[in-house]
C-alpha positions, 0 to 999 in steps of 0.5 A: 275079802276072799282069797283068790284060788291061786293063794292057799288059805292062811290062818290069820290067827297065826303070829309071824316071827322073824327067824333066828339069825334074821334082823329087820331094820332101817339101814341109813346107807340104803335109805330103806328097810332091810332084812339082815341075815348071816349070808347077806342082806335083802333090801325091802320095797316099800310095801314089804317094809310096811308089813315088816314093821308090824312083825313083832312076834305078838301081832297076828296076821289079822292084826297086821292086816288091820294095822295096815288097813288103818294106815291106808284105808280099806283097800281090797288088795291089802289083805291079799298082799299081806298074805302073799308076803307071809307066804313068800317070807315063810318059803324064803325062810325069813319068818316062822308062822307060829 
């Protein structure tokens, strides 16, 4: 799938990792996945939670795209959604791309 011109190119061989001090987990009190960090907590929506579950410090962005596509089928928007998530998460300092 080609990335729209509005999105920068992102090397899909990059491995996303949660930044030091950030922890992704299911929070029963919220009945949702959250991202905990020293200043607070972010409650993630369903799609962000699905992507977050695959950020393990070993899977590349391409691996994550393949895993999510295996869960939901070859929906064209999946790749774009994951790339957008990675860019936002990096901009917000939730993840590092190594």
